[in-house]
C-alpha positions in Angstrom: 166.8 -212.3 -24.7 169.7 -213.4 -22.1 169.3 -212.7 -18.6 172.5 -210.1 -19.0 170.8 -208.2 -21.6 167.4 -208.3 -19.7 169.2 -206.9 -16.5 170.5 -203.8 -18.6 167.1 -203.1 -19.8 165.4 -203.0 -16.4 166.2 -203.9 -12.6 165.2 -207.2 -11.3 162.6 -206.6 -8.6 163.5 -207.3 -5.1 161.9 -209.1 -2.1 160.0 -206.2 -1.0 158.8 -205.4 -4.8 158.0 -209.0 -5.3 155.9 -209.1 -2.3 154.2 -205.8 -3.2 153.3 -206.8 -6.6 151.9 -210.2 -5.3 149.6 -208.4 -2.7 148.6 -206.2 -5.6 147.6 -209.0 -7.7 145.5 -210.8 -4.9 143.6 -207.7 -3.9 143.1 -206.9 -7.5 141.5 -210.3 -8.4 139.5 -210.2 -5.0 138.0 -206.9 -6.2 137.5 -208.0 -9.7 135.6 -211.0 -8.4 133.5 -209.5 -5.7 132.4 -207.0 -8.4 131.4 -209.8 -10.9 129.5 -211.6 -8.1 127.8 -208.5 -7.2 126.7 -207.9 -10.7 125.4 -211.5 -10.9 123.6 -211.0 -7.7 122.2 -207.8 -8.4 120.9 -208.9 -11.9 119.1 -211.6 -10.0 117.1 -209.3 -7.6 113.5 -208.1 -8.6 113.1 -204.7 -9.9 110.4 -202.1 -10.5 110.1 -200.6 -13.9 109.2 -196.8 -14.7 105.4 -198.1 -15.1 105.5 -199.5 -11.6 105.4 -203.1 -12.3 107.5 -205.4 -10.6 109.9 -207.9 -12.4 111.4 -210.9 -11.2 115.2 -211.3 -11.0 117.1 -212.4 -14.2 118.0 -215.7 -13.5 114.5 -216.7 -12.8 113.1 -219.5 -14.9 110.2 -217.3 -16.4 112.6 -215.3 -17.7 114.1 -217.8 -20.0 111.2 -220.5 -21.0 110.9 -218.9 -24.7 114.6 -220.6 -25.2 112.8 -223.9 -24.7 110.9 -223.1 -28.0 112.7 -224.1 -31.0 111.2 -221.6 -32.9 113.1 -218.9 -30.9 116.5 -220.7 -31.9 115.5 -221.1 -35.4 114.9 -217.3 -35.8 118.3 -216.5 -33.9 120.4 -218.9 -35.2 119.0 -219.9 -38.6 117.5 -216.6 -39.9 119.2 -214.1 -37.7 122.9 -215.4 -37.7 123.2 -217.9 -40.8 120.9 -216.4 -43.4 121.2 -212.9 -42.1 124.8 -212.0 -40.5 127.1 -214.4 -42.0 125.5 -214.3 -45.7 126.1 -210.8 -45.5 129.6 -210.8 -44.0 130.8 -213.7 -46.3 129.8 -211.8 -49.5 131.0 -208.2 -48.1 134.3 -210.2 -46.9 135.2 -211.8 -50.5 134.3 -208.5 -52.3 136.5 -206.5 -49.4 139.5 -208.7 -50.4 139.1 -207.9 -54.3 138.6 -204.2 -53.7 141.5 -203.8 -51.5 143.7 -205.7 -53.7 142.4 -203.3 -56.6 143.1 -200.3 -54.5 146.4 -201.5 -53.3 147.6 -201.7 -57.0 146.1 -198.6 -58.0 147.7 -196.9 -55.0 151.3 -197.9 -56.2 150.9 -197.6 -59.7 153.5 -196.0 -61.9 151.1 -193.5 -63.2 150.7 -190.2 -60.8 147.0 -189.7 -62.1 146.2 -193.2 -61.3 147.8 -192.8 -57.7 146.0 -189.6 -57.2 142.5 -190.8 -58.0 142.8 -193.8 -55.8 144.3 -191.7 -52.9 141.1 -189.6 -53.2 138.8 -192.3 -53.2 140.5 -194.2 -50.4 140.5 -191.2 -48.2 136.7 -190.5 -49.3 135.7 -193.9 -48.3 137.7 -194.6 -45.0 136.1 -191.2 -43.7 132.7 -192.2 -44.7 130.9 -193.8 -41.7 129.5 -197.3 -42.6 126.1 -196.7 -41.7 125.9 -193.2 -43.8 127.1 -195.4 -46.8 124.7 -198.0 -46.1 121.8 -195.5 -45.9 123.3 -193.6 -49.0 123.2 -197.0 -51.0 119.7 -197.8 -49.8 118.0 -194.6 -50.6 120.0 -192.8 -53.3 120.6 -196.0 -55.5 117.2 -197.4 -54.5 118.8 -200.9 -53.6 117.5 -203.5 -51.2 119.0 -203.7 -47.7 121.1 -206.7 -48.3 122.8 -205.0 -51.3 123.2 -201.8 -49.3 124.9 -203.9 -46.5 127.1 -205.7 -48.4 128.2 -203.1 -50.6 128.8 -200.5 -47.8 130.8 -203.1 -45.7 132.7 -204.2 -48.6 133.7 -200.7 -49.9 134.9 -199.6 -46.5 136.6 -202.6 -45.4 138.2 -202.9 -49.1 139.8 -199.4 -48.7 141.3 -200.3 -45.4 142.3 -203.6 -46.4 144.0 -202.2 -49.7 146.0 -199.5 -47.6 147.2 -202.3 -45.2 148.5 -204.3 -48.3 150.0 -201.4 -49.5 151.9 -200.7 -46.3 153.2 -204.4 -46.5 154.4 -203.8 -49.9 156.4 -200.7 -49.0 157.8 -202.7 -46.0 159.4 -205.0 -48.2 163.2 -204.6 -48.6 163.9 -202.9 -52.0 166.3 -206.2 -52.8 163.0 -207.9 -53.6 161.8 -205.6 -56.3 165.6 -205.1 -57.5 166.0 -208.8 -57.6 162.9 -209.2 -60.0 163.8 -206.4 -62.2 167.5 -207.8 -62.8 166.1 -211.1 -63.6 164.1 -209.6 -66.7 160.6 -209.4 -65.2 158.6 -206.1 -65.6 157.7 -203.9 -62.8 154.1 -205.1 -62.8 155.3 -208.8 -63.1 157.7 -208.1 -60.0 154.8 -206.8 -58.2 152.4 -209.6 -58.9 154.9 -212.4 -58.7 157.3 -211.3 -55.9 156.2 -208.5 -53.8 152.5 -209.0 -53.5 152.6 -212.7 -52.2 154.9 -211.7 -49.6 152.9 -208.6 -48.5 149.8 -210.4 -48.3 151.2 -213.1 -46.1 152.9 -210.6 -43.7 149.6 -208.9 -43.7 147.3 -211.6 -43.6 146.6 -211.6 -39.6 145.7 -207.8 -39.9 143.4 -208.4 -42.9 141.7 -211.5 -40.9 141.4 -208.9 -37.8 139.8 -206.4 -40.0 137.3 -209.2 -41.5 136.4 -209.5 -37.8 135.5 -205.8 -37.4 133.2 -206.3 -40.9 131.3 -209.2 -39.0 130.6 -206.9 -36.1 129.5 -203.9 -38.4 126.9 -206.0 -39.7 124.9 -205.1 -36.6 124.3 -201.3 -38.3 122.2 -203.3 -40.8 119.4 -202.9 -38.3 118.8 -199.7 -39.7 118.3 -200.4 -43.3 115.6 -202.8 -42.3 117.9 -205.9 -43.2 117.0 -209.0 -41.0 120.3 -209.7 -39.3 120.4 -211.3 -35.8 120.0 -207.9 -33.9 116.7 -206.9 -36.0 115.4 -210.7 -35.3 116.4 -210.2 -31.6 113.9 -207.0 -31.6 111.4 -208.9 -33.4 111.3 -211.6 -30.9 111.4 -209.2 -27.8 108.4 -207.1 -29.5 106.6 -210.8 -30.0 107.3 -212.5 -26.8 107.2 -209.0 -24.7 110.1 -206.8 -24.5 109.6 -206.0 -20.7 110.0 -209.7 -19.7 112.4 -211.0 -22.2 114.4 -208.1 -23.4 117.5 -208.4 -21.1 117.3 -212.4 -21.6 117.4 -212.2 -25.4 120.1 -209.6 -25.2 122.5 -211.8 -23.0 122.0 -214.8 -25.6 122.6 -212.6 -28.6 125.5 -211.2 -27.0 127.0 -214.6 -26.2 126.2 -215.5 -29.8 128.2 -212.6 -31.3 131.0 -213.3 -28.6 131.4 -216.8 -29.8 131.3 -216.0 -33.6 133.9 -213.1 -33.1 136.3 -215.3 -30.6 136.4 -217.7 -33.2 137.4 -215.5 -35.9 139.9 -213.5 -33.4 141.3 -217.0 -32.4 142.0 -217.8 -36.1 143.5 -214.3 -36.6 146.1 -215.4 -33.7 146.7 -218.8 -35.5 147.4 -217.2 -38.6 149.7 -214.9 -37.1 151.6 -217.5 -35.4 152.0 -219.6 -38.0 152.9 -217.1 -40.9 155.0 -214.4 -39.0 158.0 -216.2 -38.3 157.9 -218.1 -41.5 157.2 -215.1 -43.7 160.2 -213.3 -42.2 162.4 -216.3 -42.5 161.1 -216.6 -46.1 161.8 -212.8 -46.7 165.6 -213.1 -45.2 166.1 -216.1 -47.5 164.9 -214.2 -50.5 167.3 -211.5 -49.6 170.3 -213.6 -49.1 169.7 -215.2 -52.8 167.5 -212.9 -54.9 167.4 -215.7 -57.5 165.4 -217.6 -55.3 162.6 -214.9 -55.7 161.6 -215.6 -59.3 161.8 -219.4 -58.7 159.4 -219.1 -55.5 157.0 -216.7 -57.4 156.9 -219.0 -60.5 156.2 -222.0 -58.0 153.3 -219.9 -56.5 151.9 -219.6 -59.4 151.7 -223.1 -60.4 
C-alpha cells in the first residue's frame, strides 16, 4: 500500500499523538510487568490451607523434588502425552479428515436428498458437545475409553472440517468448474480433480487450526477414564500428595500442553504463509487459462 493511499484511509499521527502513544505503551508495559512480578512473588509466599496446615511457597524446592524421579516424567510424557493424548489425537485427526471429506462431498452432492440428510447430520454433530458424545459412545454403545474418545473427536471435528472444505469449494470462481466441464470432465471428476485440491490447499491452515482444537479436547477424556496426560497428572497428585504437589504438577502439565499446542500453531502459521499466496496465484493462473486446470489436475493425480 502506497503512502498516498494510507493517508486517505487514516490521518497520520502528529508529534503529540505519537508521544501519547509512546507513554501509553510504556505505562502498559510497566503495569503488565509489575503484575507478573507480583504474581511470581505471591506464588512464592507460604500459605495456610482450609485445614489449617501451612504450606511453603510454590518455588520452594520441596514442592518440586518429585520431578527428580524419572518415573514421574515417564508417567507424564510416555504414558500421559505419547501413549494417551497424542495416540488418541493422531487417530482422531486422520479419521476427522476422512469424515470431513465425505461430508463435504455429501453436502455438495447433486441429489437433494443426499444434501438434506448430510445437512441434518452435520448440524446434529456440530451442535452436540464433545463430552456428551464421548459419554454416549462409552455408555450407550458399550465401548472402551479410547474408542469413545477417538470416535467423538473424529465425528465432531470431521463435521467442522467438512463445512470448512465445502466453504472453500464454494469460494472458488465458477470458471474453475466451467473449465472442467468444457474440457469433457464429468461434474464429479471436475469436483475431484479441479475444485477439491484447490479448496483443500486454501483451507489447510484452518484445518490444521481445528486439529489443534482436537488435541486440546483430548483433555475431556479424563471424564471417561481414558489415561491421557491430565488423568495421569491427577493420579500422580493422589499418589504423592495433592496438597503439596498439586500446583507444581499443574504447572508442568500446563507447560507440556502449551509446548505441544504452540508447535502445532506454529505449523498452522507456516502452512498459511506458504500456501496462502501460492494458492491465490495458482487460482488466478487457472482463471486466466482454463486449459491449465485439467493439466494441473492430472499432474496432481500422477
